[in-house]
VEXDREN-2710 file (C-alpha; in Angstrom, 1 decimal):
% VEXDREN-2710
k/r/px/py/pz
1/MET/-15.4/29.2/-34.7
2/TYR/-17.6/27.3/-32.2
3/GLU/-20.3/30.1/-32.0
4/LYS/-23.8/28.7/-31.6
5/TYR/-22.4/25.2/-30.9
6/ILE/-22.8/23.5/-27.5
7/LEU/-19.4/22.2/-26.5
8/VAL/-20.4/21.1/-23.0
9/ASP/-24.0/20.3/-22.2
10/LEU/-24.0/20.8/-18.4
11/LEU/-27.5/19.5/-18.1
12/LYS/-26.7/16.2/-19.8
13/TYR/-23.1/15.6/-18.8
14/ARG/-22.5/15.8/-15.0
15/ASN/-19.1/14.2/-14.7
16/LEU/-16.8/17.2/-15.1
17/ILE/-15.8/16.4/-11.6
18/ILE/-16.0/12.9/-10.0
19/TRP/-15.5/12.9/-6.3
20/ARG/-13.1/10.2/-5.3
21/PHE/-12.7/11.1/-1.6
22/VAL/-15.2/12.7/0.8
23/GLU/-14.3/13.0/4.5
24/ILE/-14.9/15.2/7.5
25/LYS/-12.3/15.7/10.2
26/ASN/-11.9/18.6/12.7
27/ASN/-14.8/20.6/11.2
28/ILE/-13.1/20.5/7.8
29/LEU/-14.8/18.9/4.7
30/TYR/-12.2/17.2/2.5
31/LEU/-13.2/16.7/-1.1
32/GLU/-10.9/15.3/-3.7
33/GLY/-11.9/14.4/-7.2
34/GLU/-11.0/14.0/-10.9
35/ASP/-11.2/17.0/-13.1
36/ARG/-11.6/15.5/-16.6
37/PHE/-12.5/18.7/-18.5
38/TRP/-10.6/18.9/-21.8
39/MET/-10.2/22.7/-22.1
40/LYS/-6.8/24.4/-21.5
41/ARG/-6.3/24.6/-17.7
42/ASP/-5.4/28.3/-17.7
43/LYS/-8.8/29.1/-19.3
44/TYR/-11.0/27.9/-16.4
45/PHE/-11.2/27.2/-12.7
46/TYR/-13.7/25.8/-10.1
47/PHE/-15.1/27.0/-6.8
48/CYS/-17.6/25.9/-4.2
49/GLN/-20.1/28.3/-2.7
50/ILE/-21.9/27.9/0.7
51/GLY/-24.2/30.9/1.2
52/ASN/-22.1/34.0/0.5
53/LYS/-18.7/32.2/1.1
54/LYS/-16.6/30.9/-1.8
55/PHE/-13.9/28.2/-1.5
56/TYR/-11.3/27.5/-4.1
57/PRO/-9.5/24.2/-4.6
58/LYS/-5.9/23.3/-5.1
59/TYR/-5.0/21.4/-8.3
60/TYR/-2.6/18.5/-8.8
61/TYR/-1.5/16.9/-12.1
62/TYR/-2.1/13.2/-12.3
63/SER/-0.7/11.4/-15.4
64/GLY/-3.1/8.4/-15.0
65/PHE/-5.9/10.5/-16.6
66/ASP/-3.8/11.1/-19.8
67/PHE/-4.1/9.1/-22.9
68/VAL/-2.2/8.7/-26.2
69/THR/-3.6/10.0/-29.5
70/MET/-2.2/10.2/-33.0
71/TYR/-1.1/13.7/-32.1
72/GLY/0.8/12.6/-28.9
73/ILE/-0.2/12.5/-25.2
74/SER/-3.4/14.3/-24.4
75/ILE/-3.5/15.7/-20.9
76/LYS/-6.9/14.7/-19.8
77/GLY/-7.3/16.3/-16.4
78/ARG/-6.1/16.8/-12.9
79/VAL/-6.9/16.2/-9.2
80/ILE/-9.0/18.8/-7.4
81/CYS/-8.7/19.2/-3.7
82/PHE/-11.1/21.2/-1.5
83/GLU/-10.6/21.9/2.2
84/ILE/-13.8/23.6/3.4
85/ASN/-14.2/25.0/6.9
86/LEU/-17.6/24.1/8.2
87/GLU/-19.9/26.1/10.3
88/PRO/-21.2/24.1/13.3
89/LYS/-24.8/23.5/14.1
90/ILE/-26.3/24.9/10.9
91/GLN/-27.4/23.3/7.6
92/GLN/-25.0/24.1/4.7
93/ASP/-25.8/23.6/1.0
94/LEU/-22.8/23.1/-1.2
95/HIS/-22.9/24.4/-4.8
96/PHE/-20.1/24.0/-7.3
97/PHE/-19.3/26.2/-10.3
98/ILE/-17.0/26.4/-13.2
99/SER/-15.7/29.7/-14.5
100/TYR/-14.6/29.7/-18.1
101/MET/-13.5/32.9/-19.8
102/ASN/-15.8/35.1/-17.7
103/TYR/-18.7/32.7/-17.9
104/THR/-19.7/31.1/-14.6
105/LEU/-22.0/28.2/-14.6
106/GLU/-23.1/25.8/-11.9
107/ILE/-22.0/22.2/-12.3
108/TYR/-23.2/19.0/-10.6
109/PRO/-20.3/16.7/-9.7
110/ILE/-21.0/13.0/-9.2
111/ILE/-19.9/10.6/-6.5
112/GLY/-17.3/8.0/-7.6
113/ASN/-16.8/4.6/-6.1
114/SER/-14.3/3.8/-3.3
115/ASN/-15.6/6.6/-1.2
116/HIS/-17.0/7.3/2.3
117/LEU/-20.1/8.5/0.6
118/PRO/-22.1/6.0/-1.6
119/SER/-22.9/7.1/-5.1
120/LEU/-26.5/6.2/-4.9
121/GLN/-29.1/9.0/-4.5
122/ASN/-30.2/9.7/-0.9
123/SER/-27.0/8.1/0.5
124/TYR/-25.4/9.8/3.4
125/TYR/-22.2/9.7/5.5
126/SER/-22.2/10.6/9.2
127/THR/-19.6/11.6/11.7
128/GLU/-19.9/12.6/15.4
129/ASP/-20.8/16.2/14.4
130/TYR/-22.1/16.2/10.9
131/ILE/-24.2/14.3/8.4
132/ILE/-23.5/14.8/4.7
133/LEU/-26.3/14.0/2.3
134/ASN/-26.0/13.1/-1.4
135/LYS/-28.9/14.9/-3.1
136/ILE/-29.6/14.9/-6.8
137/ASN/-27.8/18.2/-7.6
138/ASN/-25.5/18.9/-4.7
139/LEU/-24.2/18.0/-1.3
140/VAL/-26.0/19.1/1.9
141/LEU/-24.5/19.1/5.4
142/PHE/-26.5/18.9/8.6
143/PRO/-25.6/19.0/12.2
144/TYR/-25.6/15.5/13.5
145/THR/-28.6/14.2/15.4
146/ARG/-29.6/10.6/16.0
147/GLN/-33.1/11.3/14.8
148/LEU/-32.0/12.7/11.5
149/GLU/-29.6/9.8/10.9
150/GLU/-32.4/7.3/11.5
151/ILE/-34.7/9.1/9.0
152/LEU/-31.9/9.2/6.3
153/GLU/-31.1/5.5/6.9
154/ILE/-34.8/4.6/6.2
155/ASN/-34.7/6.7/3.0
156/TYR/-31.5/5.2/1.8
157/CYS/-32.6/1.6/2.5
158/ASN/-35.7/2.3/0.4
159/GLU/-33.3/3.3/-2.5
160/LEU/-31.4/0.0/-1.9
161/LYS/-34.6/-2.1/-2.0
162/GLN/-35.6/-0.5/-5.3
163/LYS/-32.2/-1.7/-6.7
164/LYS/-32.9/-5.1/-5.2
165/LYS/-30.1/-4.9/-2.8
166/ASN/-31.9/-6.5/0.2
167/ASN/-28.7/-8.2/1.2
168/ILE/-27.1/-4.8/1.8
169/VAL/-30.1/-3.7/3.8
170/LYS/-29.8/-6.7/6.1
171/LEU/-26.1/-6.1/6.5
172/ARG/-26.8/-2.5/7.4
173/HIS/-29.4/-3.5/9.9
174/LEU/-27.0/-6.0/11.5
175/ARG/-24.2/-3.4/11.7
176/ASN/-26.5/-0.8/13.2
177/ASN/-27.8/-3.2/15.9
178/ASN/-24.3/-4.2/16.8
179/GLU/-23.3/-0.6/17.0
180/LYS/-26.1/0.2/19.5
181/ASN/-25.2/-2.8/21.7
182/ASN/-21.4/-2.3/21.6
183/LYS/-19.5/-0.3/24.2
184/LYS/-17.2/2.3/22.7
185/ASP/-13.9/1.5/24.4
186/ASN/-10.8/0.3/22.7
187/GLN/-9.8/1.2/19.1
188/VAL/-9.8/-1.7/16.7
189/TRP/-6.8/-2.3/14.4
190/LEU/-6.8/-4.9/11.7
191/ILE/-3.4/-6.1/10.3
192/ASN/-2.7/-8.3/7.3
193/ASP/-0.1/-9.5/4.8
194/ARG/-1.3/-11.6/1.8
195/ILE/-4.7/-13.1/2.1
196/ASN/-3.2/-16.6/2.3
197/LYS/0.3/-15.9/3.6
198/ALA/1.8/-14.1/6.5
199/GLY/5.5/-13.5/7.2
200/ASP/5.8/-9.9/5.9
201/ASN/5.7/-6.5/7.5
202/GLY/2.1/-7.1/8.8
203/GLU/3.1/-10.1/10.8
204/TYR/6.2/-8.4/12.3
205/PHE/4.2/-5.3/13.3
206/PHE/1.6/-7.6/14.8
207/ARG/4.2/-9.4/16.8
208/PHE/5.5/-6.1/18.1
209/LEU/2.1/-5.1/19.3
210/ASN/1.7/-8.5/21.0
211/ARG/5.0/-7.8/22.9
212/ILE/4.1/-4.3/24.1
213/LYS/0.4/-4.9/24.5
214/PRO/-0.7/-1.2/24.1
215/ILE/-3.5/0.0/26.2
216/GLY/-6.6/1.3/24.5
217/ILE/-6.1/-0.8/21.3
218/SER/-7.6/-4.1/20.3
219/PHE/-5.6/-5.5/17.4
220/TYR/-6.1/-8.5/15.1
221/PHE/-4.2/-10.3/12.3
222/VAL/-6.4/-11.2/9.3
223/ILE/-5.8/-14.2/7.1
224/ILE/-7.9/-17.0/5.4
225/LYS/-8.4/-20.1/7.5
226/ASN/-7.3/-22.9/5.1
227/CYS/-3.6/-21.9/4.9
228/SER/-0.5/-23.1/6.9
229/ASP/0.2/-19.6/8.3
230/PHE/-3.3/-19.5/10.0
231/LYS/-2.4/-22.6/12.0
232/ARG/1.1/-21.3/12.7
233/LEU/-0.2/-18.0/14.1
234/LYS/-2.9/-19.6/16.2
235/ILE/-0.5/-19.4/19.2
236/TYR/-1.9/-15.8/19.3
237/ASN/-5.5/-15.4/20.4
238/ASN/-6.2/-12.5/18.1
239/ILE/-6.0/-14.2/14.7
240/ILE/-9.2/-13.6/12.6
241/GLU/-10.4/-15.6/9.7
242/TYR/-11.0/-13.3/6.7
243/ASN/-14.7/-12.8/5.8
244/SER/-15.9/-14.6/8.9
245/SER/-18.8/-13.1/10.8
246/GLU/-16.3/-12.0/13.5
247/TYR/-14.2/-10.3/10.9
248/ILE/-17.1/-8.4/9.3
249/ASN/-18.2/-7.2/12.7
250/LEU/-14.7/-6.0/13.5
251/PHE/-14.3/-4.5/10.0
252/PHE/-17.2/-2.1/10.7
253/LYS/-15.6/-1.1/14.0
254/THR/-12.0/-0.7/12.9
255/LYS/-10.2/2.6/13.0
256/LYS/-7.0/1.5/11.3
257/ILE/-6.1/-1.1/8.8
258/PHE/-2.4/-2.0/8.4
259/THR/-1.6/-3.9/5.2
260/SER/1.6/-4.9/3.3
261/VAL/-0.4/-5.4/0.1
262/SER/-2.3/-3.0/-2.2
263/GLU/-5.3/-5.2/-3.0
264/THR/-9.0/-4.2/-2.8
265/TRP/-10.1/-7.1/-0.5
266/VAL/-8.2/-5.3/2.3
267/SER/-10.3/-2.2/2.4
268/ASN/-13.5/-3.7/0.8
269/PRO/-14.5/-7.3/1.6
270/PHE/-17.9/-6.8/-0.1
271/ASP/-16.6/-6.5/-3.8
272/GLU/-19.1/-4.6/-6.0
273/ASP/-21.6/-4.2/-3.1
274/GLY/-19.0/-2.3/-1.1
275/LYS/-20.1/0.9/-2.9
276/TYR/-23.5/0.7/-1.2
277/ILE/-22.1/0.4/2.3
278/CYS/-18.9/2.4/2.2
279/ASP/-20.3/5.1/4.5
280/TYR/-19.5/2.6/7.3
281/PHE/-15.9/2.3/6.3
282/LYS/-14.4/4.8/8.8
283/PHE/-10.8/3.6/9.1
284/ASP/-7.4/5.0/8.1
285/LEU/-5.7/2.7/5.5
286/ILE/-2.0/2.4/6.3
287/TYR/0.4/0.8/3.8
288/LEU/3.3/-1.1/5.4
289/GLN/4.6/-2.1/2.0
290/ASN/5.9/-5.5/1.0
291/GLY/9.2/-4.0/-0.1
292/ILE/10.9/-0.6/-0.5
293/ILE/9.5/1.3/-3.5
294/LYS/12.2/2.0/-6.0
295/ASP/10.4/1.8/-9.4
296/ASP/7.7/4.1/-10.7
297/LEU/4.5/2.6/-9.2
298/SER/2.5/5.8/-9.4
299/LEU/-0.2/4.3/-11.6
300/TYR/-0.9/1.7/-8.9
301/LEU/-0.2/3.4/-5.6
302/ASN/-1.3/7.0/-6.2
303/LYS/-3.8/8.7/-3.9
304/ILE/-6.6/8.5/-6.3
305/THR/-6.5/4.7/-6.9
306/GLN/-5.4/3.5/-3.5
307/ARG/-6.3/6.2/-1.0
308/PHE/-3.7/5.3/1.6
309/ASN/-3.8/7.7/4.6
310/ILE/-0.2/6.8/5.6
311/LEU/2.6/5.1/3.8
312/LEU/5.7/3.7/5.5
313/THR/9.1/4.6/3.9
314/SER/12.7/3.5/4.7
315/SER/15.0/6.0/2.9
316/ILE/15.1/9.7/2.3
317/LYS/15.1/9.1/-1.5
318/GLU/12.0/6.9/-1.3
319/TYR/10.3/9.5/0.9
320/LYS/11.0/12.3/-1.5
321/PHE/9.9/10.1/-4.5
322/LEU/6.5/9.5/-3.0
323/LEU/6.0/13.3/-2.6
324/THR/6.2/13.8/-6.4
325/PRO/2.9/14.9/-8.0
326/ASN/2.1/11.6/-9.7
327/TYR/1.6/10.0/-6.4
328/GLY/-0.4/12.8/-4.9
329/TYR/0.7/12.4/-1.3
330/ASN/2.0/15.0/1.1
331/SER/4.3/14.8/4.1
332/ASN/1.3/14.1/6.4
333/ASN/0.8/10.9/4.5
334/LEU/4.4/9.6/4.9
335/LEU/6.4/8.1/7.8
336/LEU/10.2/7.6/7.5
337/THR/10.7/4.7/9.9
338/GLY/12.0/1.6/8.2
339/LEU/10.2/-1.7/7.5
340/PRO/9.0/-3.7/10.5
341/ARG/10.5/-6.9/9.2
342/PHE/14.0/-5.4/9.2
343/ASP/14.0/-5.5/13.1
344/SER/14.0/-9.3/13.0
345/LEU/16.8/-9.4/10.4
346/ILE/19.1/-7.4/12.6
347/ARG/18.4/-9.6/15.7
348/LEU/18.8/-12.9/13.7
349/LYS/22.1/-11.6/12.3
350/LYS/23.5/-11.6/15.8
351/VAL/22.8/-15.2/16.5
352/ILE/22.9/-17.0/13.1
353/LYS/26.1/-17.8/11.3
354/LYS/26.7/-17.4/7.6
355/GLU/26.6/-20.5/5.5
356/LYS/27.9/-21.2/2.0
357/ILE/24.5/-20.6/0.4
358/ILE/23.7/-18.7/-2.8
359/LEU/20.1/-17.5/-3.2
360/ILE/18.8/-16.7/-6.6
361/PHE/15.7/-14.5/-6.1
362/PRO/14.1/-13.1/-9.3
363/THR/10.9/-11.1/-9.3
364/TRP/7.9/-11.9/-11.5
365/ARG/6.8/-10.4/-14.9
366/ILE/3.3/-9.2/-15.4
367/TYR/3.6/-9.8/-19.2
368/ILE/4.4/-13.5/-18.6
369/LYS/1.6/-14.3/-16.2
370/GLY/-0.6/-12.2/-13.9
371/THR/-3.5/-14.5/-13.5
372/LYS/-4.9/-15.5/-10.1
373/ASN/-8.0/-17.5/-9.0
374/LEU/-10.5/-14.8/-8.1
375/LEU/-11.9/-16.8/-5.2
376/THR/-8.8/-18.3/-3.6
377/LYS/-6.4/-15.6/-4.8
378/GLU/-4.0/-18.4/-5.6
379/SER/-1.7/-18.4/-8.6
380/ILE/-2.9/-20.3/-11.7
381/LYS/-0.5/-22.6/-13.4
382/SER/0.6/-21.5/-16.9
383/GLU/1.4/-24.3/-19.4
384/ASN/3.3/-21.8/-21.6
385/PHE/5.7/-20.7/-18.8
386/GLN/8.4/-23.2/-20.1
387/LEU/8.5/-21.4/-23.4
388/THR/9.5/-18.0/-21.9
389/LYS/13.0/-16.4/-21.9
390/TYR/12.5/-15.9/-18.2
391/PHE/12.2/-19.7/-17.5
392/ASN/15.0/-20.7/-19.8
393/TYR/17.4/-18.1/-18.4
394/TYR/17.1/-19.2/-14.8
395/ASN/16.8/-22.9/-15.6
396/ASP/20.1/-22.6/-17.5
397/LEU/21.7/-20.6/-14.8
398/ILE/21.2/-23.1/-12.0
399/ASN/22.2/-26.0/-14.2
400/ASN/25.4/-24.4/-15.7
401/GLU/28.2/-27.0/-15.4
402/LYS/31.0/-24.5/-14.9
403/LEU/29.1/-22.8/-12.0
404/LEU/28.2/-26.1/-10.4
405/ASP/31.8/-27.3/-10.6
406/ILE/33.1/-24.2/-8.8
407/MET/30.3/-24.4/-6.2
408/GLU/31.1/-28.0/-5.4
409/LYS/34.8/-27.4/-5.1
410/ASN/34.2/-24.6/-2.6
411/GLU/31.4/-26.4/-0.8
412/TYR/28.6/-24.0/-1.8
413/ARG/25.0/-24.9/-2.4
414/GLY/22.2/-22.8/-4.0
415/ILE/18.5/-22.2/-3.9
416/LEU/16.3/-20.8/-6.7
417/CYS/13.5/-18.9/-4.9
418/ILE/10.3/-18.7/-7.0
419/HIS/8.2/-15.5/-6.7
420/PRO/4.7/-16.2/-5.2
421/ASN/3.1/-15.2/-8.5
422/PHE/5.0/-18.0/-10.3
423/GLU/4.8/-20.5/-7.5
424/GLU/2.7/-23.0/-9.4
425/GLU/5.4/-23.2/-12.1
426/TRP/8.2/-24.2/-9.7
427/THR/8.1/-27.9/-10.8
428/TYR/9.2/-26.9/-14.3
429/PHE/12.7/-25.9/-13.1
430/ARG/15.2/-28.7/-13.2
431/LYS/17.0/-29.0/-9.8
432/ASN/20.2/-30.8/-9.3
433/LYS/22.5/-32.0/-6.4
434/LEU/23.6/-28.4/-5.6
435/PHE/20.6/-26.3/-6.5
436/GLU/17.2/-26.7/-4.8
437/VAL/14.1/-25.0/-6.2
438/GLU/11.7/-23.6/-3.6
439/LYS/8.4/-21.8/-3.8
440/ASN/8.5/-20.4/-0.3
441/CYS/11.9/-18.8/0.4
442/PHE/10.6/-15.8/2.4
443/ARG/12.3/-17.0/5.6
444/GLN/14.4/-14.6/7.4
445/GLU/16.6/-17.3/8.9
446/LEU/17.5/-18.2/5.3
447/PHE/18.2/-14.6/4.4
448/VAL/20.7/-14.3/7.2
449/LYS/22.4/-17.6/6.5
450/ALA/22.9/-16.7/2.8
451/SER/26.4/-15.6/1.7
452/LEU/25.3/-14.2/-1.7
453/LEU/22.1/-12.9/-3.3
454/VAL/21.5/-13.0/-7.1
455/THR/18.4/-11.1/-8.2
456/ASP/17.1/-9.0/-11.1
457/TYR/14.8/-6.1/-10.2
458/SER/13.2/-7.5/-7.0
459/SER/13.1/-5.1/-4.1
460/ILE/14.1/-8.1/-1.9
461/PHE/17.7/-6.9/-2.4
462/PHE/17.0/-4.1/0.2
463/ASP/16.6/-6.8/2.9
464/PHE/20.0/-8.2/2.1
465/GLY/21.5/-4.7/1.8
466/TYR/20.1/-4.0/5.3
467/ILE/22.2/-6.8/6.7
468/ARG/25.1/-6.1/4.4
469/THR/25.1/-9.3/2.3
470/PRO/26.8/-9.2/-1.1
471/ILE/24.4/-8.8/-4.1
472/ILE/24.7/-9.5/-7.8
473/TYR/22.1/-8.1/-10.3
474/THR/21.3/-10.1/-13.4
475/GLN/19.2/-8.1/-15.8
476/PHE/19.1/-10.0/-19.1
477/ASP/15.8/-8.4/-20.2
478/TYR/16.1/-4.8/-18.9
479/GLU/14.5/-3.0/-21.8
480/GLU/11.5/-5.5/-22.0
481/TYR/11.0/-5.3/-18.2
482/ARG/11.0/-1.5/-18.2
483/ARG/8.6/-1.4/-21.2
484/ASN/6.1/-4.0/-20.0
485/HIS/6.4/-4.2/-16.2
486/PHE/7.5/-1.3/-14.1
487/SER/9.3/1.8/-15.4
488/ASN/12.3/3.1/-13.7
489/GLY/11.9/5.3/-10.6
490/TYR/14.5/7.1/-8.5
491/PHE/16.9/4.1/-8.0
492/ASN/19.7/4.2/-10.6
493/TYR/21.3/0.8/-10.8
494/LYS/24.5/2.2/-12.4
495/THR/25.1/4.6/-9.6
496/ASP/23.1/3.3/-6.6
497/SER/23.2/-0.5/-6.9
498/PHE/24.5/-2.6/-4.0
499/GLY/26.5/-4.9/-6.2
500/PRO/27.7/-5.5/-9.8
501/ILE/25.2/-5.6/-12.7
502/CYS/25.2/-8.4/-15.3
503/TYR/23.2/-8.5/-18.6
504/ASP/23.6/-12.0/-19.8
505/ASN/24.1/-15.6/-18.5
506/LYS/27.8/-15.7/-19.1
507/SER/28.7/-12.6/-17.2
508/THR/26.4/-13.5/-14.4
509/ILE/28.1/-16.9/-13.9
510/ASN/31.5/-15.4/-14.1
511/THR/30.6/-12.8/-11.4
512/ILE/29.1/-15.4/-9.1
513/ILE/32.3/-17.5/-9.5
514/SER/34.4/-14.4/-8.7
515/GLU/32.3/-13.8/-5.5
516/ILE/32.8/-17.4/-4.4
517/GLU/36.6/-17.2/-5.0
518/ASN/36.6/-14.0/-2.9
519/ASN/34.7/-15.8/-0.1
520/CYS/31.7/-13.5/-0.7
521/LEU/33.2/-10.6/1.1
522/LEU/31.3/-7.3/0.6
523/LYS/33.3/-4.7/-1.3
524/GLN/33.8/-1.3/0.3
525/LYS/32.2/0.5/-2.7
526/TYR/28.9/-1.3/-2.1
527/LEU/29.0/-1.1/1.7
528/LYS/29.1/2.7/1.4
529/ARG/26.1/2.7/-0.9
530/MET/24.1/0.6/1.5
531/GLU/25.0/2.8/4.4
532/LYS/24.1/5.9/2.5
533/PHE/20.7/4.5/1.3
534/PHE/19.0/3.5/4.5
535/ARG/17.8/6.2/6.9
536/TYR/18.2/3.8/9.8
537/ASN/20.0/0.5/10.3
538/ASP/18.9/-0.9/13.7
539/ASP/16.1/-3.1/15.2
540/LYS/13.8/-0.2/16.2
541/ASN/11.7/0.2/13.0
542/CYS/8.5/-1.1/14.6
543/TYR/9.0/1.2/17.6
544/ARG/9.5/4.2/15.3
545/PHE/6.5/3.3/13.2
546/TYR/4.2/2.7/16.2
547/THR/5.1/6.1/17.8
548/GLY/4.8/7.7/14.4
549/ILE/1.2/6.4/14.0
550/LEU/0.3/7.7/17.4
551/LYS/1.7/11.1/16.6
552/SER/0.0/11.3/13.2
553/ASP/-3.3/10.3/14.8
554/SER/-3.1/13.1/17.3
555/LYS/-2.2/15.6/14.5
556/ILE/-5.4/14.9/12.7
557/GLY/-7.6/15.1/15.7
558/GLY/-7.7/11.5/16.8
559/LYS/-8.2/10.6/20.4
560/LEU/-5.8/7.7/20.4
561/PHE/-2.6/8.4/22.3
562/PRO/-3.3/5.6/24.8
563/LYS/-1.9/5.7/28.3
564/ILE/1.7/4.6/28.2
565/ASP/1.8/1.1/29.5
566/CYS/4.8/-0.3/31.4
567/VAL/6.3/-2.1/28.4
568/PHE/6.0/0.9/26.1
569/PHE/7.5/3.1/28.8
570/PHE/10.4/0.7/29.1
571/ILE/11.1/0.8/25.3
572/ILE/11.2/4.6/25.5
573/LEU/13.5/4.5/28.5
574/ILE/15.9/2.1/26.8
575/GLU/16.0/4.4/23.7
576/LEU/16.8/7.5/25.8
577/ILE/19.5/5.7/27.8
578/SER/21.0/4.3/24.5
579/LYS/21.2/7.8/23.0
580/LEU/22.7/9.2/26.2
581/LEU/25.4/6.5/26.3
582/ASN/26.2/7.1/22.6
583/TYR/26.5/10.9/23.3
584/ILE/28.9/10.3/26.3
585/TYR/31.0/7.8/24.4
586/TYR/31.3/10.1/21.4
587/TYR/32.2/13.3/23.3
END
């Protein structure tokens, strides 16, 4: 029925494939891209040809490309992954083809943003052994020579000048001059939490590195200067102001970035201009997480949109969940070690006594307010916040007379902890003589002191589960939350929860009162669930994560594995002795 009609004009439309990832390691060219062709998948396939050799990709389904039509969900495309073995010391021209029902035609994929290879014509990306050039119709690989790199840099800078990007040309010149003058010695690692706050997994991993002082690594914690945590952390010499000249210089040299947030400023401090200089971004991006993943976050944390090289996990269920196709990661991308901040919780638990404190710790709602100041990254105050069910629910909860009466008789006090995305609205809540309202509750000393946690869907409950604190879930807006915020993942609250679930104000209050009258003792049913969920329950998460990073680096051809310094050797020795004593005791 389509005879004599052109369905796909390959001369006009070149985006059948958009490369999202281009990298060379160990003489292998890795190409990953979006396949947005609308034909049935069993009718066509792609291949790459270099001389007489053909290379075929692997395909992965990714739901983020789908869209809804009047006829239902339209499956738009998939992810294409090439791993091409390169021939050393010769020029190699890459040509890509689509084969559809016995017709084979050459196609011309385009370079997407967030890549090692800029999308601009005549851009290039160099490694120690190769240079890959972005030509008009295809990619060309050359053996690396300094002379060729200098010629390609001149050509590329001319392209930038035509686009009036002289600022990028100056930045490239500055970086290249610094590169020539710098000695190639220690690896540079950059670590961060939020841009204006520390105290999460980034800080705890940073503290660990300061204790062991690994040889062969220069590590720095990144944060903006005009915040309280910058001053607090200044006791360390290696605190770097975000976007300072020192930071930019280190950013171009860094081999690894460790972050507890999935925000673009972490991997690209140049905003829109980053796409013109991304060939200098030669680091592994490692996600420390700001909490255990339990909901379906595949639209935000998948390999196409975030490009994490390694993600940290804490449970076998979470590990397996991130291996599902929607995320696009494989076992080489995941480490099952536990969160760095859990180490401190275990140690504090040994020295801090419980107090009669009830923490109410709800998460945020993207459909209520997701606005931030683009420059400062601070939350913007919403005047309509007081009109929401969310506000009224928690304001009524902390001011319930029946609850306050029981708390006073049993000498309990409470704290309503405001999520950072709602911190500007904290003054709207009406505190009283028993309930405080705080916008900065993320203090581990407070976590350990608390006798009871009341939360909704916040992953913070895993921290309390790690130290075996009783938990109550209050989920008055479950259907709305799942529909408009995050959909459910692998964690089933009915069978996996660490405490009872309430769906309205009345049952929540009665359950809190019941816990108080029971002296907030953890029930055996929930203790068993906590023990079953976590892969580890000790204070060695940082150690496992650090050694896991070194091992993964050696697997992919890195030259890290630094000499084992005395402190690191001592940690390994203690671990071996501990295992030996446990073995002797058990048998």
